[in-house]
C-alpha positions in Angstrom: -27.4 -3.6 13.3 -26.0 -5.1 10.1 -24.3 -2.6 7.9 -23.0 -3.2 4.4 -20.6 -0.7 2.9 -20.0 -0.3 -0.9 -17.0 1.8 -1.8 -14.1 1.8 -4.1 -11.8 3.5 -6.6 -9.7 5.7 -4.3 -8.8 6.1 -0.6 -11.0 9.1 -0.6 -13.9 6.7 -0.9 -12.7 3.9 1.4 -11.2 5.9 4.3 -14.4 7.8 5.2 -16.3 4.4 5.0 -13.9 2.9 7.4 -14.2 5.9 9.7 -17.9 5.5 9.9 -17.6 1.7 10.5 -15.2 2.4 13.3 -17.5 4.9 14.9 -20.5 2.8 14.5 -18.8 -0.1 16.3 -17.8 2.3 19.1 -21.4 3.4 19.5 -23.0 0.0 19.4 -21.7 -3.4 20.6 -23.9 -5.6 18.4 -23.3 -4.2 15.0 -21.6 -6.0 12.2 -19.9 -4.5 9.0 -19.8 -6.2 5.7 -17.8 -4.5 2.8 -18.2 -4.9 -0.9 -15.5 -3.7 -3.3 -14.6 -4.1 -7.0 -13.0 -7.3 -8.4 -9.4 -6.6 -8.6 -9.9 -3.1 -7.1 -7.8 -0.8 -4.9 -9.8 -1.4 -1.8 -8.6 -4.8 -0.4 -5.1 -3.6 0.6 -6.4 -0.6 2.4 -9.0 -2.8 4.2 -6.4 -5.3 5.2 -4.2 -2.6 6.8 -7.2 -1.3 8.8 -8.0 -2.2 12.3 -11.7 -2.1 11.8 -13.1 -5.6 12.2 -15.1 -6.5 9.1 -17.4 -9.5 9.0 -16.6 -10.0 5.3 -15.0 -8.5 2.3 -16.8 -9.3 -1.0 -16.0 -8.2 -4.5 -18.4 -7.7 -7.5 -17.9 -6.7 -11.1 -18.2 -3.1 -12.0 -16.6 -0.5 -14.2 -16.6 3.1 -15.4 -19.3 4.3 -17.7 -17.7 7.6 -18.7 -14.2 9.0 -19.2 -13.1 5.8 -21.1 -13.4 4.7 -24.7 -16.7 3.3 -26.0 -15.5 -0.3 -26.0 -14.6 0.1 -22.3 -18.1 1.4 -21.7 -19.7 -1.6 -23.3 -17.4 -3.9 -21.2 -18.4 -1.9 -18.0 -22.1 -2.4 -18.8 -21.8 -6.1 -18.9 -19.6 -6.1 -15.8 -22.3 -4.1 -14.0 -25.0 -6.5 -15.0 -23.0 -9.3 -13.6 -22.3 -7.2 -10.5 -26.0 -6.7 -9.9 -26.4 -10.6 -9.9 -23.4 -10.9 -7.6 -24.6 -8.1 -5.3 -28.1 -9.7 -5.1 -26.5 -12.8 -3.7 -24.3 -11.0 -1.3 -27.2 -9.0 0.1 -29.1 -12.2 0.5 -26.2 -13.7 2.4 -25.2 -10.7 4.6 -28.8 -9.5 5.2 -27.9 -5.9 6.0 -30.3 -3.5 7.6 -28.9 -0.6 5.7 -26.3 0.0 2.9 -23.8 2.9 3.0 -22.2 4.0 -0.3 -19.3 6.5 -0.4 -18.4 6.5 -4.2 -16.9 4.4 -6.8 -18.6 2.4 -9.6 -19.1 -0.5 -7.3 -21.9 1.4 -5.8 -24.1 1.0 -8.9 -24.7 -2.8 -8.9 -25.0 -2.9 -5.1 -27.5 -0.1 -5.2 -29.7 -1.8 -7.8 -29.6 -5.1 -5.8 -30.3 -3.2 -2.6 -33.3 -1.4 -4.2 -34.7 -4.7 -5.5 -34.3 -6.2 -2.0 -35.9 -3.1 -0.3 -32.8 -2.4 1.8 -32.5 1.3 2.5 -29.4 3.2 1.1 -27.5 6.0 2.6 -25.0 7.9 0.4 -22.1 9.8 1.8 -20.9 12.5 -0.8 -17.2 13.1 -0.1 -16.6 15.7 -2.7 -18.7 18.8 -3.1 -19.8 17.9 -6.6 -20.9 14.3 -7.0 -19.2 12.1 -9.5 -21.4 10.4 -12.2 -21.7 7.2 -10.2 -23.3 9.0 -7.3 -25.4 11.1 -9.6 -26.9 7.9 -10.9 -27.4 6.6 -7.4 -29.2 9.6 -6.0 -32.8 8.3 -6.8 -32.0 5.1 -4.9 -30.9 6.8 -1.7 -33.2 7.5 1.4 -30.6 10.0 2.7 -27.6 11.7 1.3 -25.0 12.9 3.8 -22.7 15.6 2.4 -19.4 17.1 3.5 -20.4 20.7 3.2 -23.4 22.9 2.5 -21.9 23.7 -0.9 -23.3 20.5 -2.2 -26.9 21.8 -1.9 -27.0 22.6 -5.7 -26.4 18.9 -6.5 -28.5 17.1 -3.9 -32.3 17.2 -3.3 -33.0 19.2 -0.2 -35.4 16.6 1.1 -32.6 14.0 1.2 -29.6 16.1 2.2 -28.0 16.3 5.6 -24.7 18.1 6.3 -22.4 16.0 8.4 -18.8 16.9 7.5 -16.1 14.6 6.3 -15.6 11.5 8.6 -12.0 10.9 9.9 -10.6 7.7 11.3 -9.6 8.0 14.9 -6.0 7.2 13.9 -6.1 10.6 12.0 -8.4 12.6 14.3 -6.4 11.6 17.4 -3.0 12.8 16.2 -1.3 15.4 18.4 1.6 17.7 17.3 4.0 16.7 20.1 3.6 13.1 19.3 4.0 13.8 15.6 7.3 15.7 16.1 8.7 12.7 18.1 7.4 10.2 15.6 9.0 11.7 12.6 12.2 12.9 14.3 11.5 16.6 13.4 13.4 19.7 14.6 11.0 22.0 16.5 13.1 25.0 15.5 12.1 24.5 11.9 9.0 24.9 9.9 7.5 21.7 8.5 6.1 21.2 5.0 4.0 18.2 4.2 3.8 17.2 0.5 1.6 14.3 -0.8 -0.5 13.4 -3.8 -3.4 11.4 -2.4 -3.7 7.7 -1.8 -2.0 6.8 -5.1 0.5 9.6 -5.1 1.1 12.2 -7.8 4.0 12.2 -10.1 4.0 15.8 -11.2 3.9 16.9 -7.5 6.7 14.5 -6.8 8.9 15.7 -9.6 8.1 19.4 -8.8 9.1 18.9 -5.2 12.3 17.0 -5.8 13.4 19.6 -8.4 12.6 22.3 -5.8 14.5 20.8 -2.9 17.7 22.9 -3.3 15.7 26.1 -3.2 13.4 25.0 -0.4 16.0 23.8 1.9 18.8 26.4 1.1 18.0 28.5 4.2 18.1 25.6 6.6 14.9 26.6 8.3 12.6 24.0 6.7 12.0 20.2 6.9 9.8 18.3 4.5 7.6 15.2 5.0 7.2 13.9 1.5 4.6 11.0 1.0 5.4 9.9 -2.6 3.1 6.9 -3.1 4.6 3.6 -4.3 4.9 4.8 -7.8 7.7 7.3 -7.1 9.3 5.8 -4.0 12.6 5.0 -5.9 12.8 8.6 -7.2 12.6 9.9 -3.7 15.0 7.2 -2.4 17.8 8.8 -4.6 17.7 12.0 -2.7 16.8 10.6 0.8 20.1 11.8 2.3 19.3 15.5 1.7 19.3 17.2 5.1 15.8 18.2 6.1 14.0 15.8 3.6 12.0 12.8 5.0 10.5 10.7 2.2 7.8 8.0 2.8 6.3 5.7 0.1 3.0 5.7 2.0 1.5 6.6 5.4 -1.6 4.7 6.5 -2.3 5.2 10.2 0.5 7.9 10.5 -1.1 10.4 8.0 -2.8 12.2 10.8 0.5 12.7 12.6 2.1 14.1 9.4 -0.7 16.7 9.2 -0.5 17.5 13.0 3.2 18.1 12.4 2.9 20.4 9.4 2.8 24.2 9.2 1.9 24.0 5.4 0.7 21.4 3.1 1.1 20.9 -0.7 -1.4 18.3 -2.0 -4.1 17.4 -4.5 -7.6 18.6 -3.6 -9.4 15.3 -3.4 -12.4 14.8 -1.1 -10.3 14.1 2.0 -8.8 17.6 2.0 -12.3 19.0 2.8 -12.1 17.2 6.1 -8.5 16.8 7.0 -7.2 20.3 6.3 -9.9 22.0 8.3 -9.7 19.5 11.2 -6.0 20.3 11.7 -6.3 24.0 10.7 -3.6 23.3 8.1 -3.0 26.0 5.4 -2.6 24.4 2.0 -1.2 24.9 -1.5 -3.6 22.9 -3.6 -2.7 21.4 -7.0 -6.0 20.0 -8.4 -5.5 16.9 -10.6 -6.0 18.2 -14.1 -6.8 15.0 -16.0 -10.3 14.3 -14.7 -13.6 15.9 -14.3 -13.7 19.0 -12.2 -14.3 17.6 -8.7 -10.9 18.5 -7.4 -11.1 22.1 -8.9 -14.5 22.5 -7.1 -13.0 21.4 -3.8 -9.9 23.6 -4.2 -12.1 26.6 -5.0 -14.3 26.0 -2.0 -11.2 26.1 0.3 -9.5 29.0 -1.4 -12.5 31.2 -1.6 -12.9 30.8 2.2 -9.2 31.8 2.8 -8.0 28.4 3.9 -5.9 27.6 0.9 -4.2 28.9 -2.3 -4.3 27.2 -5.7 -1.3 26.2 -7.7 -2.2 24.7 -11.1 -0.4 21.5 -12.1 1.2 23.1 -15.1 2.7 25.8 -12.8 4.6 23.4 -10.4 7.8 25.0 -11.6 6.8 27.9 -9.2 6.4 25.5 -6.3 9.5 26.8 -4.3 8.6 30.4 -4.7 5.0 29.8 -3.7 5.9 27.8 -0.7 8.6 30.4 0.4 6.0 33.2 0.0 3.7 31.6 2.4 6.3 30.4 5.0 7.9 33.7 5.0 4.5 35.4 5.8 3.4 34.2 9.3 0.6 36.5 9.5 -0.8 35.1 6.2 -0.4 31.6 7.4 -2.1 32.4 10.7 -5.1 33.8 8.8 -5.3 30.7 6.6 -5.1 28.5 9.7 -8.0 30.3 11.3 -10.0 30.1 8.1 -9.4 26.4 7.8 -10.4 25.8 11.5 -13.6 27.6 10.9 -14.6 24.9 8.4 -13.9 22.0 10.9 -16.5 19.4 11.8 -15.5 17.5 14.9 -17.6 14.2 14.7 -18.8 13.7 11.2 -18.2 9.9 11.5 -20.5 9.9 14.6 -23.2 12.0 12.7 -23.2 9.4 9.9 -23.2 6.4 12.2 -26.2 7.8 14.1 -27.9 8.4 10.7 -27.3 4.8 9.7 -28.8 3.5 13.0 -31.9 5.7 12.4 -32.3 4.7 8.8 -31.6 1.0 9.4 -33.9 0.7 12.5 -36.6 -2.0 12.2 -39.9 -0.6 10.9 
């Protein structure tokens, strides 16, 4: 089968697409994967670090249609029109049996071109609430795979299938013993994992670095801090702090970091809906405040089910006390861990791969 993937914007869109591609190539021996991202986008570096063999990586024009100033919207409209023409040509060249979309504005021109060429479209909705780009694409899709049943209010029942959030094998295969050795951790100490998503989060980084003296004062804690490239230098200045392990970015090793952790402090992007339950990892979630409510909805879903607590971005000055309150309450952590594991889906990537094979089968 020939699959074409359109995804962009963040790692939360690209990584699940790669997980599905990886699983599809494991299930079948004759499938090929083509990828379409945005011109000048964030996707190419992630794809080039991946071990998934892609037949091609194409780029088309696209841009945001909301959340930006009116002039930018006008520019994006013209980019999208150009992107439709580019996507038409790419689909003619790649000849996919089915198109998978996981989010990002690149999906709009590709979807229009796929619809015009009568190529079936499958959407995977990573977040609980779809972004505007996916809301626009809903009518084009034959099937919409969702991470949780909580998306039912946003997706037509006739099109929706609950699959869970697909994880790459490098993440899903991570084991705690291997993780402890990889990061050089002390098994007698608790491990706190802090990260801000695929691009990092400055407010979380600053909040953690300011909290280091209080967090590490008792000598019973070690911290894996994934800063993102933006704040790597800030973390480098305190690298010598005992118990503090900063990393600019973790690609294939992110699963190991989660396997090693007893508690996580992070944003509540789409990947948290899959990764935290998979590892049974309790979390203190800090939703990104400067965007639409997707992260707040994700955080509420996990918190309402007992798997996480929420710390507003403006309250990061309380980070040390909130973390300590959880780490010093092992019964509470155990309950959160059990609640997270209850939300786990073991083979979401396989479920979506099988769906693609079904939708893309010759008629």
